C-alpha positions in Angstrom: -47.1 80.4 -42.3 -45.1 78.5 -44.9 -43.5 80.7 -47.6 -44.3 80.0 -51.2 -41.0 78.8 -52.5 -40.9 77.9 -56.2 -38.8 74.8 -56.7 -37.7 74.6 -60.3 -38.6 71.3 -62.0 -35.9 68.8 -62.8 -34.3 69.4 -66.2 -35.7 67.1 -68.9 -33.3 66.3 -71.7 -35.2 66.6 -75.0 -35.0 64.4 -78.0 -32.4 65.4 -80.5 -33.8 67.5 -83.4 -31.2 68.5 -86.1 -31.2 72.0 -87.5 -30.2 70.9 -91.0 -30.6 67.6 -92.9 -28.7 66.2 -95.9 -29.7 63.2 -98.0 -27.8 61.2 -100.5 -30.1 60.7 -103.5 -29.9 56.9 -103.2 -31.1 57.0 -99.6 -34.6 57.8 -100.9 -34.7 54.4 -102.6 -35.0 52.8 -99.1 -38.2 52.9 -96.9 -36.1 54.2 -94.0 -34.8 57.1 -96.1 -38.3 58.0 -97.2 -39.6 57.9 -93.7 -36.7 60.1 -92.4 -37.4 62.6 -95.2 -41.1 62.8 -94.2 -40.1 63.2 -90.6 -37.7 66.1 -91.5 -40.5 67.8 -93.5 -42.9 67.4 -90.6 -40.4 69.1 -88.4 -40.0 71.9 -90.8 -36.3 71.3 -91.2 -34.2 72.6 -94.1 -33.3 69.7 -96.4 -30.4 69.6 -98.8 -28.9 66.9 -101.0 -25.3 65.7 -101.1 -23.5 63.3 -103.4 -21.8 61.6 -100.4 -22.4 61.4 -96.7 -18.6 61.5 -96.3 -18.3 64.9 -98.0 -20.3 67.8 -96.6 -18.4 70.9 -97.5 -20.9 73.8 -97.4 -21.9 73.9 -93.8 -22.8 77.4 -92.6 -20.7 79.2 -90.0 -18.3 82.1 -90.0 -15.6 80.4 -87.9 -14.3 76.9 -87.4 -15.8 76.8 -84.0 -19.2 77.9 -85.2 -19.0 75.4 -88.1 -18.3 72.6 -85.6 -21.3 73.5 -83.4 -23.5 73.6 -86.5 -22.1 70.3 -87.7 -23.1 68.7 -84.3 -26.7 69.7 -85.2 -26.6 68.4 -88.8 -28.0 65.1 -89.8 -26.8 63.3 -93.0 -28.8 60.4 -94.3 -27.0 57.9 -96.6 -25.9 54.4 -97.3 -23.2 52.4 -95.6 -21.1 51.2 -98.5 -18.3 49.7 -96.5 -19.6 46.4 -94.9 -16.3 45.2 -93.6 -16.7 45.6 -89.8 -13.9 46.9 -87.6 -12.9 45.0 -84.5 -14.1 46.4 -81.2 -11.9 44.9 -78.5 -12.4 44.7 -75.5 -16.1 45.4 -75.8 -17.0 43.0 -78.6 -15.7 41.1 -81.5 -16.9 43.6 -84.1 -18.3 47.1 -84.4 -21.6 47.2 -86.3 -22.0 50.5 -88.2 -25.5 52.0 -88.0 -24.5 55.6 -87.3 -21.5 57.9 -87.1 -21.2 61.0 -85.0 -23.0 62.2 -81.9 -25.1 65.1 -80.8 -23.5 65.3 -77.3 -20.6 67.6 -76.5 -18.5 65.5 -74.2 -15.1 67.3 -74.0 -13.0 64.1 -73.7 -14.7 62.1 -76.5 -12.3 60.1 -78.8 -14.7 61.0 -81.7 -13.2 64.5 -81.5 -10.2 63.1 -83.4 -11.4 59.9 -85.1 -14.1 61.8 -86.9 -11.7 64.7 -87.6 -13.2 67.3 -89.9 -16.6 65.4 -90.1 -18.3 65.8 -86.8 -21.8 65.9 -88.3 -24.1 63.0 -87.6 -24.7 60.2 -90.2 -27.3 57.5 -90.2 -27.4 54.7 -92.6 -30.6 53.5 -94.3 -29.4 50.2 -95.7 -29.7 48.3 -92.4 -30.7 45.0 -94.2 -27.2 45.1 -95.9 -25.6 45.7 -92.5 -27.5 42.9 -90.8 -26.7 40.5 -93.7 -23.1 41.3 -93.2 -23.4 40.6 -89.5 -25.0 37.3 -90.2 -21.9 36.3 -92.3 -19.6 37.2 -89.5 -21.7 35.1 -87.1 -21.6 32.1 -89.4 -17.8 32.5 -89.9 -17.2 32.2 -86.1 -19.7 29.5 -85.4 -20.0 27.7 -83.0 -18.6 30.6 -80.9 -20.9 33.5 -80.0 -20.1 36.8 -81.8 -20.7 40.1 -80.1 -21.4 43.3 -82.0 -20.9 46.8 -80.5 -23.3 49.4 -82.0 -22.0 52.4 -80.2 -18.3 52.7 -81.3 -18.9 55.7 -83.5 -22.1 57.2 -82.2 -24.7 57.1 -79.4 -27.5 55.3 -81.3 -30.1 55.6 -78.5 -30.1 59.4 -79.0 -30.9 58.8 -82.7 -33.4 55.9 -82.3 -36.5 58.1 -82.7 -35.2 59.2 -86.1 -33.5 56.0 -87.4 -35.2 53.0 -85.7 -32.0 51.1 -86.4 -31.5 49.7 -82.9 -35.0 48.3 -83.0 -34.1 46.5 -86.2 -30.8 45.2 -84.8 -32.4 44.0 -81.5 -35.1 42.1 -83.2 -32.6 40.6 -85.7 -30.2 39.5 -83.0 -32.9 38.0 -81.0 -33.3 35.4 -83.7 -29.6 34.6 -84.0 -28.6 31.9 -81.5 -24.9 32.8 -81.8 -25.3 36.6 -82.2 -25.3 39.2 -79.4 -25.7 43.0 -79.6 -24.2 45.6 -77.2 -24.4 49.3 -77.1 -23.8 52.1 -74.5 -25.6 55.4 -74.2 -25.7 58.7 -72.2 -29.3 59.2 -73.1 -32.5 58.1 -71.4 -34.9 57.9 -74.4 -35.3 54.1 -74.3 -39.1 53.8 -74.7 -39.0 52.5 -78.3 -37.0 49.5 -77.2 -38.8 48.5 -74.0 -41.4 46.2 -75.6 -39.3 44.4 -78.2 -38.6 40.7 -78.4 -34.9 40.8 -77.5 -34.5 37.2 -76.2 -31.8 38.6 -73.8 -29.4 38.8 -76.8 -28.9 42.5 -76.3 -26.9 44.0 -73.5 -28.1 47.6 -72.8 -25.3 49.6 -71.1 -25.3 53.2 -69.7 -22.3 55.4 -69.4 -22.1 56.9 -65.8 -19.6 58.9 -63.9 -18.9 61.0 -60.9 -21.1 64.1 -60.6 -18.0 66.3 -61.2 -17.4 64.7 -64.6 -21.0 64.8 -65.8 -21.5 68.5 -64.8 -18.2 69.7 -66.3 -17.5 67.6 -69.3 -20.8 66.1 -70.6 -23.0 68.9 -72.1 -26.0 67.9 -74.1 -26.5 64.5 -72.5 -29.2 63.1 -70.2 -28.7 63.8 -66.5 -27.4 61.0 -64.2 -30.9 60.7 -62.7 -32.5 60.3 -66.2 -29.9 57.6 -67.1 -30.5 55.6 -64.0 -34.3 55.9 -64.4 -33.9 54.5 -67.9 -31.6 51.7 -66.6 -34.4 50.6 -64.3 -36.9 50.5 -67.2 -34.5 48.5 -69.3 -33.9 46.0 -66.5 -37.6 45.6 -65.9 -38.0 44.9 -69.6 -35.6 41.9 -69.2 -32.5 43.2 -71.0 -29.1 42.3 -69.6 -27.8 45.5 -68.1 -24.3 47.0 -67.8 -22.6 50.2 -66.8 -19.5 51.8 -68.3 -17.7 54.1 -65.9 -15.7 56.2 -68.4 -13.6 58.1 -68.5 -12.5 57.7 -64.9 -11.0 61.1 -64.1 -8.6 61.8 -61.3 -9.9 65.0 -59.7 -10.1 66.7 -56.3 -12.5 64.6 -54.2 -12.5 61.7 -56.7 -13.0 59.1 -54.0 -16.1 60.8 -52.7 -17.3 61.3 -56.3 -17.0 57.7 -57.4 -18.1 56.4 -54.0 -21.3 58.5 -54.3 -21.8 57.3 -57.8 -22.0 53.6 -56.7 -24.1 54.5 -53.7 -26.6 56.1 -56.0 -26.6 53.2 -58.3 -27.3 50.8 -55.5 -30.1 52.9 -54.2 -31.8 53.5 -57.5 -31.6 50.1 -59.3 -34.4 47.6 -59.0 -33.5 44.1 -57.8 -33.9 42.6 -61.3 -31.1 44.9 -62.5 -28.5 43.3 -60.3 -28.7 39.6 -61.3 -26.7 39.8 -64.5 -24.9 43.2 -64.1 -21.6 44.1 -65.8 -19.2 47.0 -65.4 -16.5 48.3 -67.7 -13.9 50.7 -66.4 -11.9 53.0 -68.6 -9.5 55.6 -67.3 -9.2 59.0 -69.1 -6.6 59.2 -71.9 -5.8 61.6 -74.6 -3.4 62.0 -77.5 -1.5 65.1 -78.7 -3.9 65.4 -81.6 -7.0 65.1 -79.4 -5.6 67.7 -76.9 -5.3 70.2 -79.7 -8.7 69.6 -81.1 -10.4 69.6 -77.6 -8.8 72.9 -76.7 -9.9 74.5 -80.0 -13.5 73.3 -79.7 -13.9 73.7 -75.9 -11.5 76.6 -75.1 -12.8 77.0 -71.5 -12.7 73.3 -70.7 -11.5 72.2 -67.2 -10.3 68.9 -68.6 -6.7 68.2 -67.3 -4.5 67.7 -70.4 -1.0 68.0 -69.0 1.4 65.5 -70.6 3.8 66.0 -67.7 1.3 64.4 -65.3 0.7 61.4 -67.5 2.3 58.1 -68.6 2.8 57.6 -72.3 1.3 54.3 -73.5 1.9 52.9 -77.0 -1.2 51.8 -78.9 -1.6 48.9 -81.2 -1.4 51.0 -84.4 1.9 52.6 -83.4 0.2 55.7 -82.0 0.5 56.5 -78.3 -1.8 58.0 -75.7 -1.4 59.7 -72.3 -2.9 57.7 -69.4 -2.5 58.0 -65.7 0.8 56.9 -64.1 0.6 53.4 -62.6 0.2 54.6 -59.0 -2.8 56.7 -59.9 -4.3 54.1 -62.3 -4.0 51.4 -59.6 -5.6 53.6 -57.0 -8.5 54.3 -59.2 -8.9 50.7 -60.2 -8.7 49.3 -56.7 -11.0 51.9 -55.1 -13.8 51.6 -57.8 -13.5 47.8 -58.0 -13.8 47.4 -54.2 -16.9 49.6 -54.2 -18.5 47.8 -57.0 -18.1 44.4 -55.3 -19.3 45.8 -52.0 -22.5 47.2 -53.6 -23.0 44.6 -56.2 -21.4 41.3 -55.1 -22.8 39.3 -58.1 -21.7 41.8 -60.7 -18.8 41.1 -63.2 -16.1 43.6 -64.1 -15.3 43.0 -67.7 -12.1 45.0 -67.8 -10.2 48.0 -66.6 -8.2 49.9 -69.2 
């Protein structure tokens, strides 16, 4: 007689819902601002006003750690006033700013330091201004194609149900012969974008990693299975697809971990996903500043942050970072590259850094 064994259902990552929402007054002059206000009211969320999305000073919390955790659940709705786009090499020519901040808690994330004391999540309602600025950049570089990265300072897929900004950008870029959009995500909530006219001008990329990395360092993100399921949906919707393996982390059993990662990708992806597939490979790095911030915010992290085990590499702005020594970096690059071409012989590896 078979025993009645209860098998727990697979975890489903829920859509992000903030616990607190701030609005700049001018944001309500835009249809998107009004729509987000109505959404926040329907959700029963506390709503406050702020003079600037760059200055939220009265967040609740009795300690810095508690304030940080509350900030990661705080949404600020405002206008993007700076329409000069930063460069975004090697991913794209420019970063297109539709949101800043992320609801995930990835221990290693460079936003830990680049956002500094402002880890709350900002969305911008003046997307027409942002798209008009993008059009000017496209025209300046004609007849070359201009690529825009929408995920430099956020994970916009995790915010799409609130902002709708990716939908606007995808449809805008579909009409631009020389414009291309790119973004990467750790979330699987792709349904709003599956039926858009994208004209193959948007490359949808998913961040993936060895099981050890996802389990230990990527809280509050979609599971690997959810991400790969979403990648299949995106491929079937005709989007060019890509994967970013980042950060590549040297850990006990890393060869098995990254080998299994690529085995799972091969098994799970539909055939249409492999015809125009790209990979981007980024080894783990950290700075002295980021190490301090990470250890303050995630005091129990297992992330290896020992400078004596690393090579110091100077950055383009005169600030350095700690990367793996050449022998380890080469071993990671060669192993993962070989496995990619073995599983996906038609794929392109854009870069390893």
